N, C-alpha and C positions, 0 to 999 in steps of 0.2 A: 568379685572373680571369685568363683567355687574353685575348690581345689579338683585336683585332676579326678579321684576317683567317685567325688559327687558329681561330677560333668560327666563323668562316662555312664554313672545312675540316670541323672535326668535324661541322658540322651536316650538310654536303653528304654525307660516309661515312657518315652514320647512315640520314639520308632517302633512301639510294640505296644500301643495304646488299647488297642481293642482286646488283645490278648490277656493285657494287664487288668481291664475293666472285668473280663469275664471271670478271672481266676480270683478278683476282689469279690466277688460274688458267690463264687464256692467259699472262698476265705472265710467271710462272715458268717455262712450257714456251719462250716466246719468247728470256726471257734463256739458257737452254741452246743455243738451235737459231734463230740471228736469222736466216739466210739462207733456211730451210726454212718457217719460220712468219711471213713478212713478210705477205704479203697478208691470211693470217687475222687477224694484230696488227691490220693496217690497220683491218677491218671491225670488229672487237671494240674498237678504241682509238677510232673515229669516233664511236661510240654514246660513250664514255667522256669524250670532249672536248667533246661536245656539252653532257654534264650539268658538265663543268668551266666551259666558256665561260657558261653560264646562271648558275651561283652566283658568278662573277667578274663577271656584268654586275650582280647585286643587289648584292654587294659595292661595287661602285664607285657605282653610284646611289643607295646611301643616303648615300655620303659627298658625293655632287655636291648632293643637295637639303639637306643639312647648310650647305652653302656651301665644303666644302673641297675643290672640284671641281681646284685644282691640284695636290692630294697623290693623285688618285686612278691615275695612273700608277705611283708609289713602291708604291701600295698592292696593286693588281693584280701587282706584280713580286715584292711579298713574298708575295700568294698563290700566284703560280704555283712560287714558289722552296718553299713548304711541298708543292706536289703533286711538284716534280720529287726532295724528298727522299725520298719514301714511294715514286715511281714513276720513278727515274733516267733509264730508257729511254723516257719519255713524247712524249720528242720527236723519236722514230721511227717514230710513228703519222704514216701517210701517205707513205713513202718508198717511191719507186717504183724497183726493180730491172729494170733493162730488158736490162741484159747479163749472160749467165752468167760465169763466171770462165774465164778463156782457159786453155787446158793450156799448160805452159810448152814451148817447142820449140826446141831449142837447135842452132845452126848450128854449133858449136865441134868443130872435129877437130885432131889434130896429125898432120901429114905425117911419115911416114918416111922418113929420110936414109940414104941409101947411104953407106957409109964404106969 
């Protein structure tokens, strides 16, 4: 028998299977080219984060109803750790890159010495 947060995590993946399959394709491409695909990753990732937050809320609300409200923060952390185990780059959803990498400009020069 799996722990409650793992059970909810697996139920989330099963209930939103098609959405997570699409996200995994995007996630794999993003892992190879983070700078070029950040905007697209943010759009797709926002959908996934909505699903994750929804299931996290379901998990924690059940514990609060049972009288274990003090443990919901740890339960939430464990649930998100399980998400990060499968998708380590999930925390990059929503990152906005406003600057482009600047080319390196060198002012270094060596003066010739007349002997």
